BADRENTOR-753781 format. One line per 10 residues: number of its first residue (from 1); for each residue x, y, z of C-alpha. Coordinates in steps of 0.05 Angstrom, whole numbers. Example, Ala and Ser with C-alpha at 12.3 -4.5 7.8 and 13.67 -1.06 7.14 Angstrom:
! BADRENTOR-753781
1	246/-90/156 | 273/-21/143 $
This chain:
! BADRENTOR-753781
1	678/1174/-1101 | 709/1224/-1054 | 653/1213/-1004 | 671/1139/-1005 | 743/1158/-993 | 722/1202/-935 | 682/1145/-905 | 739/1096/-913 | 790/1140/-880 | 747/1143/-818 $
11	733/1069/-809 | 773/1019/-768 | 796/979/-828 | 831/1039/-857 | 868/1052/-793 | 890/980/-788 | 916/981/-860 | 955/1044/-846 | 984/1009/-785 | 1004/951/-830 $
21	1037/998/-879 | 1075/1032/-823 | 1100/963/-802 | 1121/943/-873 | 1157/1009/-883 | 1190/1002/-815 | 1219/935/-837 | 1241/956/-906 | 1258/1029/-894 | 1231/1098/-906 $
31	1290/1127/-944 | 1345/1172/-921 | 1314/1235/-948 | 1252/1233/-905 | 1278/1267/-843 | 1225/1307/-809 | 1274/1359/-785 | 1321/1405/-822 | 1363/1426/-763 | 1433/1400/-747 $
41	1429/1327/-727 | 1475/1289/-680 | 1506/1225/-705 | 1494/1166/-658 | 1517/1107/-701 | 1552/1093/-766 | 1550/1034/-815 | 1608/1032/-864 | 1611/1108/-862 | 1536/1120/-869 $
51	1509/1157/-809 | 1448/1142/-767 | 1427/1206/-733 | 1388/1223/-671 | 1327/1246/-710 | 1327/1183/-752 | 1326/1142/-688 | 1272/1184/-656 | 1229/1181/-719 | 1237/1105/-725 $
61	1223/1096/-651 | 1158/1135/-658 | 1139/1093/-718 | 1151/1030/-678 | 1108/1058/-622 | 1053/1074/-673 | 1059/1003/-702 | 1049/974/-633 | 990/1019/-621 | 958/997/-686 $
71	971/923/-671 | 943/923/-600 | 887/974/-610 | 850/993/-547 | 893/944/-506 | 955/986/-520 | 985/1019/-458 | 1042/1066/-477 | 1064/1069/-404 | 1088/997/-410 $
81	1140/1015/-462 | 1211/1024/-437 | 1236/1083/-480 | 1309/1062/-473 | 1296/990/-492 | 1253/1013/-550 | 1309/1057/-576 | 1359/1001/-571 | 1314/954/-610 | 1301/1006/-663 $
91	1375/1022/-669 | 1389/949/-683 | 1336/950/-736 | 1365/1012/-769 | 1435/982/-770 | 1410/917/-800 | 1369/953/-852 | 1427/997/-872 | 1473/937/-880 | 1423/904/-927 $
101	1412/969/-966 | 1487/976/-976 | 1491/903/-999 | 1435/912/-1049 | 1468/975/-1077 | 1536/939/-1083 | 1502/882/-1121 | 1466/930/-1167 | 1398/907/-1143 | 1341/956/-1156 $
111	1271/960/-1181 | 1244/978/-1249 | 1189/1030/-1259 | 1143/974/-1279 | 1156/936/-1215 | 1145/998/-1173 | 1080/1014/-1209 | 1055/942/-1202 | 1071/941/-1128 | 1034/1006/-1114 $
121	974/991/-1158 | 964/922/-1128 | 965/948/-1056 | 893/944/-1029 | 903/1005/-985 | 899/1047/-1049 | 836/1013/-1075 | 764/1035/-1074 | 713/982/-1093 | 770/934/-1108 $
131	801/982/-1159 | 862/1026/-1155 | 843/1099/-1149 | 895/1152/-1163 | 861/1203/-1118 | 858/1153/-1061 | 932/1136/-1072 | 953/1209/-1067 | 910/1222/-1006 | 934/1161/-968 $
141	1006/1176/-984 | 996/1247/-960 | 962/1220/-897 | 1025/1180/-881 | 1068/1242/-890 | 1098/1232/-960 | 1094/1263/-1027 | 1086/1217/-1088 | 1160/1222/-1106 | 1187/1202/-1037 $
151	1137/1145/-1032 | 1162/1118/-1099 | 1232/1118/-1069 | 1208/1081/-1008 | 1174/1029/-1052 | 1236/1020/-1095 | 1278/1007/-1033 | 1227/957/-1007 | 1227/918/-1072 | 1304/919/-1075 $
161	1309/888/-1006 | 1257/836/-1023 | 1297/818/-1085 | 1362/813/-1045 | 1331/764/-996 | 1297/725/-1052 | 1363/721/-1091 | 1399/691/-1032 | 1343/644/-1013 | 1332/621/-1084 $
171	1406/607/-1093 | 1404/556/-1037 | 1404/485/-1062 | 1390/417/-1033 | 1432/358/-1055 | 1401/290/-1071 | 1443/260/-1015 | 1413/310/-965 | 1344/294/-990 | 1355/219/-983 $
181	1383/225/-913 | 1327/269/-888 | 1274/226/-922 | 1305/165/-889 | 1293/196/-821 | 1231/237/-831 | 1194/182/-868 | 1218/126/-823 | 1165/76/-801 | 1163/32/-739 $
191	1125/-28/-714 | 1103/-8/-645 | 1057/-31/-589 | 1035/4/-526 | 1000/-13/-461 | 958/44/-435 | 948/54/-360 | 889/102/-360 | 843/133/-309 | 783/98/-341 $
201	816/30/-335 | 831/37/-261 | 776/83/-235 | 723/29/-245 | 758/-17/-197 | 758/34/-140 | 704/37/-87 | 695/99/-43 | 648/94/16 | 608/150/49 $
211	655/150/109 | 714/168/65 | 674/223/30 | 651/252/97 | 722/251/125 | 749/287/63 | 693/338/70 | 710/352/143 | 785/356/131 | 778/405/73 $
221	719/447/96 | 749/511/68 | 747/482/-2 | 672/471/4 | 647/541/20 | 603/586/-21 | 638/646/-50 | 627/712/-15 | 574/752/-53 | 537/817/-47 $
231	472/850/-67 | 483/914/-106 | 446/979/-116 | 469/1021/-174 | 453/1078/-222 | 475/1077/-294 | 488/1136/-340 | 481/1120/-414 | 499/1170/-468 | 443/1149/-516 $
241	391/1163/-461 | 412/1236/-462 | 390/1248/-534 | 323/1275/-511 | 350/1309/-448 | 326/1381/-440 | 398/1403/-442 | 404/1377/-513 | 378/1432/-558 | 382/1428/-634 $
251	353/1487/-671 | 330/1490/-743 | 387/1539/-755 | 436/1487/-729 | 409/1435/-776 | 411/1483/-835 | 482/1506/-820 | 506/1434/-814 | 473/1417/-880 | 508/1474/-915 $
261	575/1456/-883 | 568/1383/-904 | 547/1403/-974 | 608/1449/-981 | 654/1394/-957 | 623/1342/-1003 | 652/1329/-1072 | 635/1381/-1124 | 576/1366/-1166 | 623/1363/-1225 $
271	680/1313/-1227 | 728/1303/-1285 | 761/1239/-1307 | 827/1252/-1343 | 888/1218/-1371 | 956/1249/-1376 | 1026/1238/-1403 | 1081/1265/-1358 | 1152/1281/-1381 | 1201/1302/-1328 $
281	1255/1355/-1339 | 1326/1353/-1313 | 1397/1341/-1338 | 1373/1294/-1392 | 1315/1336/-1417 | 1303/1411/-1418 | 1235/1445/-1412 | 1237/1462/-1486 | 1252/1389/-1504 | 1195/1364/-1460 $
291	1145/1411/-1493 | 1169/1391/-1562 | 1163/1317/-1547 | 1093/1327/-1520 | 1071/1366/-1581 | 1093/1308/-1625 | 1052/1261/-1581 | 993/1309/-1585 | 996/1309/-1661 | 996/1233/-1660 $
301	932/1232/-1618 | 901/1282/-1666 | 919/1235/-1722 | 880/1179/-1688 | 930/1142/-1644 | 906/1119/-1575 | 923/1168/-1520 | 922/1111/-1470 | 973/1070/-1510 | 1018/1131/-1518 $
311	1014/1143/-1443 | 1033/1071/-1428 | 1094/1078/-1473 | 1118/1149/-1458 | 1090/1175/-1392 | 1140/1180/-1335 | 1086/1178/-1281 | 1098/1104/-1269 | 1037/1097/-1225 | 986/1120/-1276 $
321	1024/1099/-1339 | 1006/1026/-1328 | 933/1046/-1333 | 942/1088/-1396 | 952/1152/-1356 | 883/1148/-1324 | 876/1190/-1261 | 803/1175/-1244 | 745/1222/-1232 | 763/1279/-1185 $
331	735/1345/-1161 | 769/1411/-1172 | 828/1426/-1125 | 856/1356/-1119 | 913/1365/-1168 | 964/1420/-1179 | 931/1487/-1192 | 958/1494/-1263 | 936/1423/-1279 | 867/1437/-1251 $
341	861/1503/-1290 | 874/1469/-1356 | 833/1407/-1341 | 772/1449/-1324 | 779/1488/-1388 | 777/1426/-1433 | 717/1396/-1468 | 704/1321/-1467 | 753/1284/-1511 | 798/1345/-1520 $
351	874/1342/-1510 | 910/1401/-1480 | 974/1437/-1498 | 1035/1420/-1454 | 1022/1442/-1382 | 1078/1454/-1332 | 1073/1433/-1258 | 1125/1419/-1205 | 1129/1347/-1231 | 1146/1366/-1303 $
361	1105/1377/-1366 | 1038/1343/-1378 | 993/1329/-1437 | 922/1323/-1411 | 862/1290/-1442 | 792/1300/-1412 | 758/1232/-1417 | 691/1248/-1385 | 652/1295/-1340 | 610/1266/-1284 $
371	555/1306/-1251 | 533/1285/-1181 | 475/1316/-1143 | 479/1328/-1068 | 415/1306/-1030 | 365/1361/-1013 | 357/1391/-944 | 291/1355/-935 | 322/1288/-951 | 377/1297/-899 $
381	343/1337/-846 | 323/1279/-799 | 391/1247/-806 | 428/1312/-790 | 383/1327/-729 | 396/1257/-702 | 471/1265/-712 | 472/1333/-677 | 431/1306/-619 | 478/1246/-611 $
391	538/1293/-614 | 509/1338/-560 | 489/1277/-519 | 560/1251/-522 | 587/1319/-500 | 534/1323/-445 | 553/1252/-423 | 624/1277/-410 | 597/1332/-365 | 547/1287/-331 $
401	597/1232/-316 | 640/1285/-281 | 578/1308/-242 | 561/1235/-227 | 630/1223/-199 | 627/1286/-156 | 559/1268/-128 | 583/1197/-112 | 640/1227/-72 | 599/1282/-39 $
411	542/1236/-19 | 579/1170/-6 | 526/1135/36 | 467/1135/-12 | 447/1136/-86 | 383/1175/-73 | 414/1243/-82 | 448/1222/-147 | 383/1192/-172 | 344/1256/-159 $
421	397/1303/-185 | 409/1266/-251 | 343/1232/-260 | 373/1162/-258 | 335/1101/-236 | 364/1061/-178 | 371/988/-200 | 389/925/-162 | 430/863/-174 | 437/803/-128 $
431	490/751/-116 | 550/786/-146 | 616/753/-127 | 688/769/-143 | 688/719/-200 | 618/719/-227 | 561/768/-238 | 499/775/-280 | 481/830/-329 | 529/888/-331 $
441	565/859/-271 | 595/807/-316 | 645/863/-327 | 709/850/-288 | 723/924/-277 | 656/934/-243 | 665/874/-197 | 735/896/-178 | 707/965/-158 | 651/933/-117 $
451	699/889/-78 | 749/945/-64 | 758/963/9 | 727/1031/-1 | 661/1002/-25 | 658/933/8 | 687/948/76 | 675/1023/85 | 605/1022/55 | 616/1080/8 $
461	592/1091/-63 | 640/1071/-118 | 670/1123/-163 | 636/1134/-230 | 662/1076/-272 | 658/1081/-349 | 661/1006/-357 | 648/1010/-432 | 646/1070/-478 | 589/1118/-463 $
471	562/1077/-404 | 581/1093/-332 | 559/1064/-265 | 561/1084/-192 | 546/1025/-146 | 543/1010/-72 | 538/946/-32 | 472/929/2 | 470/860/35 | 535/823/42 $
481	534/747/44 | 594/715/77 | 619/647/53 | 578/590/81 | 590/514/82 | 561/479/22 | 519/419/46 | 555/353/40 | 501/324/-5 | 513/378/-57 $
491	588/363/-63 | 592/289/-47 | 597/268/-120 | 651/319/-132 | 690/294/-71 | 681/222/-93 | 709/238/-162 | 770/272/-132 | 784/212/-86 | 775/162/-143 $
501	823/202/-187 | 875/204/-132 | 871/130/-118 | 871/113/-192 | 934/154/-203 | 968/117/-146 | 948/49/-173 | 969/70/-244 | 1038/88/-219 | 1047/22/-182 $
511	1020/-21/-239 | 1059/16/-292 | 1125/11/-255 | 1115/-64/-243 | 1094/-77/-315 | 1152/-39/-344 | 1202/-77/-300 | 1172/-145/-319 | 1173/-130/-394 | 1245/-105/-391 $
521	1262/-169/-354 | 1236/-208/-414 | 1169/-232/-388 | 1112/-244/-437 | 1078/-180/-457 | 1012/-216/-462 | 1017/-243/-391 | 1034/-174/-364 | 974/-144/-399 | 927/-199/-375 $
531	950/-192/-303 | 928/-119/-304 | 865/-130/-345 | 893/-88/-402 | 903/-99/-476 | 962/-81/-521 | 951/-34/-579 | 994/-51/-639 | 1009/-10/-701 | 1050/-35/-759 $
541	1095/13/-797 | 1070/73/-758 | 1091/142/-781 | 1115/198/-736 | 1046/230/-743 | 1005/166/-741 | 931/181/-730 | 898/148/-670 | 963/139/-630 | 976/184/-570 $
551	1028/237/-585 | 1069/217/-524 | 1072/145/-548 | 1097/166/-617 | 1150/211/-587 | 1177/154/-544 | 1172/102/-600 | 1213/144/-649 | 1265/163/-596 | 1281/91/-578 $
561	1342/55/-607 | 1333/6/-664 | 1320/-66/-644 | 1384/-107/-651 | 1349/-161/-693 | 1280/-183/-716 | 1262/-219/-651 | 1287/-166/-603 | 1242/-111/-577 | 1264/-45/-546 $
571	1222/-19/-488 | 1207/51/-465 | 1156/90/-425 | 1113/151/-436 | 1064/193/-395 | 1014/247/-409 | 997/311/-373 | 930/280/-355 | 966/227/-313 | 961/169/-362 $
581	1023/124/-368 | 1045/77/-424 | 1093/20/-435 | 1119/26/-507 | 1155/-27/-548 | 1187/-23/-617 | 1202/-87/-656 | 1219/-63/-726 | 1246/0/-760 | 1239/13/-834 $
591	1276/74/-861 | 1244/122/-909 | 1263/114/-982 | 1256/169/-1033 | 1243/118/-1088 | 1181/92/-1052 | 1153/161/-1035 | 1097/194/-1074 | 1115/257/-1111 | 1073/299/-1063 $
601	1112/269/-1003 | 1179/284/-1037 | 1158/356/-1051 | 1136/365/-979 | 1203/340/-952 | 1241/380/-1004 | 1202/443/-986 | 1214/436/-911 | 1288/424/-921 | 1297/478/-974 $
611	1264/529/-929 | 1310/509/-872 | 1372/512/-916 | 1353/579/-947 | 1340/611/-880 | 1407/587/-855 | 1440/615/-918 | 1408/683/-910 | 1426/685/-836 | 1498/668/-855 $
621	1498/723/-909 | 1474/775/-859 | 1525/753/-806 | 1580/760/-857 | 1558/830/-874 | 1556/846/-800 | 1624/816/-785 | 1657/851/-844 | 1624/919/-832 | 1652/978/-795 $
631	1597/994/-745 | 1602/1046/-691 | 1547/1054/-640 | 1536/1084/-571 | 1571/1049/-513 $
């Protein structure tokens, strides 16, 4: 199990999940007792008497930077972050969070141990094979810089703020009148018709002769040139090619030492699965009382009662209590030294005497012993040798890329010396332009380097460019092909299409303007359509999201005034980004009616409105807190 954990903590998914947790904790708070520094701390802001210190701000700013790094991955550039702006944003977040924390405390909002346990146990970051693992939980929490106790405090605060928001949102209500009014508008239907002036309708009527095409070609010769392109010579250094390089030496001793190191770091052959009942000591319970209570529970287990059920009822380790105190199979050294000492002295099924650790007193039951066997040297030898060779090749690649770059600079007029010195084949690529390239020159970074002044104009080698991980190139320009006119016959159809589109747009504008004026003047819509060879599209009782009707037409139709009577039409116009134009008419408006709506439609409208109302309510609640608060902050 621990090997699985080790594998998980190294993969990308684990890092992303940690980034997500950092973001969640940033939003809901890390707790006031988690300062990384114990030195005197300067106050920089105050919220109703509660201080925000310089170290709190610095810590939260770093967490925000880490969140951004996790979100953007390899695209993240820390140099683009304005530190002052980042601190201002984070300070606003801290003030807002503190206001909500204070409000939750004033309202007595908190989280029960059961809620905290459920939240932690259901979090997939703590799962292995889709099951919560106590060991994984403790290791991940430690990875993030917390001990179990402080992480429980963080989780409690997070749940409290969620409950505060939910309480305000859930208290929002929507009146029947509001529902009826919004349903009247949102579910309104309209009889509409539209006349479409499209490219297809007008382009077919346009004739373009060869003379016009030739004239456009001559007038716009610069638009019809080939793109400048070059032929390239290059050498490529690849890390994986260095595995068998003479400089990569892996001895039998290296393989044996690595095997022994891996074996020592692997989980012990013996792992123990235990349950425990924890009783904490403090003002409400002394050490003597805790031991006495545990002895009573021990006697009950000896009498036949279920240890797991007693743990669920009595254990104060709220994370494991929900699972009957189960801690999972672990190797020695994972838990407290005193806990480990007793656990490793038990026989299967045996229950210990009370054991003291820094968390309190425990009653421990050894559920089972699991024996795992580490693979033999012979089984792992080939894998280890390959791993060591790849590691050395990667390290050698770092040295070689530096040597490659130096040679490219020292011998700028040829690749021959580089090829001989590093044993790299000189390869060729033809027809590489600024915007396109085949093979590895599909990479933008490589093309930019090739078309830099140093390489293109001065004729020098490029620098060594690691265009993807563990692959680097030095390139130089051979033949350079200047832009040349593209023969007219190759672009004549393209030119014709451009001219047709331009003329069609002009005719569309003229025809649309004339048709709109005639219809507004009261002329027959049928006659107007016939004169332009077009046909009206009509839709009865169209919805705002009516399928098959252009979006621009619907927007216009539902923005027009109501017709004055049943025989009157209102007229509008619409246009699309593609250059199409429409004449739009509306002849009837039928308001939405809750009584005629299906239950699913009512629920959809109710949900949309309730969400809007609740968000407005929460925003108002927060603004009230902010207006009533005493907040001091830097000028």
